C-alpha positions, 0 to 999 in steps of 0.5 A, a space after each residue: 327275466 331280471 334287467 341287467 341294470 337291477 342285477 349290476 345294481 344289487 352287484 353294487 351294493 354288495 360291493 360298496 366302497 367305504 365311503 359309501 358304506 358309512 353314507 347309508 349307516 347315516 341315511 338308512 332307515 329314515 335316520 334324516 326323517 327322508 327314507 334312501 335307497 341305495 343304487 338305484 337304476 334310473 333311465 340308464 344310470 344307477 344313482 349312488 342313493 336316491 329319495 324318490 319323494 324329494 327328488 334328490 339324488 346323492 352321488 360319491 365320487 373318487 379322485 377319477 370323477 373329477 372333471 369326468 364329461 361323463 358325470 354331467 350326463 349323468 347328473 343333467 338326465 337326473 334333471 332332465 327327470 326331475 331330480 336334484 343332484 348333490 355331489 360329494 367326494 369320498 373323502 369328504 364322507 370319510 372326514 367330514 361326515 357330519 358336514 356331509 348330512 347336514 348339506 344333504 339334509 339342508 336340500 331335503 328342507 330345500 325341497 321339502 315343498 317342492 312336488 315331484 314334476 308330472 308324469 315322471 314313470 317311475 324307474 327301475 327299483 324306484 318306490 314312493 315314500 313319505 317324506 318328512 321335513 328335518 328341521 331348518 338347518 344352514 347347508 353344511 359339508 363339501 355338497 358340490 351342487 353349483 347353485 352352492 358353490 361360490 367359488 366356480 369362477 375361482 376354480 375356473 380362473 385357476 385351472 388356467 394359472 395354476 391347473 394342479 391346484 384343486 379348489 372345494 368349497 364347503 358351507 360349514 365345516 369345523 376347521 379348513 385347516 384341521 380337515 386338510 391336515 387330516 387329509 394329507 395324513 390320511 394320503 388322500 391328497 393329490 397335490 395342492 389344494 385349496 378348502 374354503 367355508 363359509 363358516 368354521 365351528 372350530 377354527 383355531 389359530 396360534 396357540 389353539 385361540 379360537 377364530 371367531 367368525 360370523 359365518 357371513 362377513 370372512 374369507 376363511 380357506 386353507 390350502 395345502 401344498 406338498 413339497 416332495 423334497 421335504 424341504 424346511 419351509 422357514 419362516 412360511 406365515 411371515 412370507 405368506 403374509 407379505 403374499 396375502 397384504 400386497 394382493 389386498 394392496 391390489 385390491 385397494 386396500 393399501 393401507 394393510 399392514 402386518 404384525 410379527 408374526 401373523 396378523 394382518 392389521 390396519 390402520 383405526 384411529 379411535 382404537 386403544 392402540 391405533 390398529 384393528 385386527 382384520 385377519 390371521 395366518 396359521 401355517 401347520 405342517 405334515 410329513 408323509 411318505 410322499 411329501 411335506 405339507 405345508 397346510 396355511 390356513 387365513 383367515 379374514 374379515 370382509 365386514 368389521 364384526 360388530 361385537 368384536 371392537 378389536 377386529 376391522 373389515 375390508 369394508 373399513 378400507 372402502 371394499 366391498 367384496 365378496 368371498 369370491 373376488 377377495 379369494 380370486 386376488 389372494 389364491 393366486 398371490 400365495 400359489 405363484 409364491 408357494 411355487 417359487 420354493 425357499 427363494 420366494 421365501 426368502 424375497 418375501 421376508 426381504 420384503 417383510 419390514 416395509 410392511 411392519 405395522 409397529 415399527 419402531 414403536 414400544 411393545 412387550 414381549 409376553 409368554 402367557 401373559 407375562 412380560 417378558 422384556 420390552 424395548 422398540 420393534 425394529 424389524 425382522 432378521 433373515 431367519 424371521 426372528 423379531 428385533 426388539 431393542 432394548 436397554 440391554 441390548 438387542 434382543 431376538 424373537 423367534 419362539 411363535 408360542 410369545 405374544 406380542 403388545 403395544 405399549 404405551 407411554 404410562 399405559 399398561 399393556 395394550 390389549 391385542 
């Protein structure tokens, strides 16, 4: 007589979800150098994907599994049997399959030299398989193994102060903004979602410029915020700059200032223009039938990059903080501001001029490298436009497609 759990496993193999089907198409037949089986009974449970040789279980979860106590019991049982457990959201598999695969491959590499615990009886559906170590790669994707998630304290913090916000960590991805925009447009986000990463391979800033990071010394994060009323967000990037700067001041970086429209700066006496870039902000919008989503991305250097002389880091301000410590200050500040809606944006704009790095200095306004005009930067207007005093009178700069440069007497435009 066939064991009931085996019958259930067979049914699950026939009725795989889209995420399970996609992952199976990429791990079957030893494509990662290790043999996986799908829907394998282990004790009273059925593991989604299992490599018996590496003692690795990969579980895929839908939204109904969020903080599910049953999953904790499953994981505890698997670990008692000597398995490591990786969990991924279905959405992560569907939108970031490359990252998921690299996370699994990294886990296989880490467990390559570990022998299975002795005297573990073989379970229904388990079989021995040859294990070939994969080339060493970085841990990548949205694996939710607790040992690789530096945002556990932040998740607990926001569960109290902002319980509607989901917090996710992926060690590496192309772009956190692109990831959340795709999920928002596909209807896969249920509410405010913060996604942080250790490294971006396709990070970008305003005008599509690449955002460089050194994979170790940056805070790289995006926050997707829905507005069911679909109101115009206004100059949101300016407000975000204020909220971030004020949070950094509270951490001890009191010299942080803002450059219009989306940069955070620190003073530097040895820099050509007296400032270096600490971080940047990119706000992108996505409309869905349910809401207008603002996806707010920001990058911040924890340490001054050695190969980017125009950049600086929080260490220059005397702060030796981790990603988690910085995000524990920045994320609540953003969420507090966004919860206030347009009123919060307006209040932040009223405080922007006090943080203006180039107030009263001569600047050049450029479009694709060509100087449009020059004058003295006065600050911003109520609509977020930069006010510039020129010999011909005051001019306003509202388009984020232009760039701003400091000008020194007798010198060409300083480099950004």
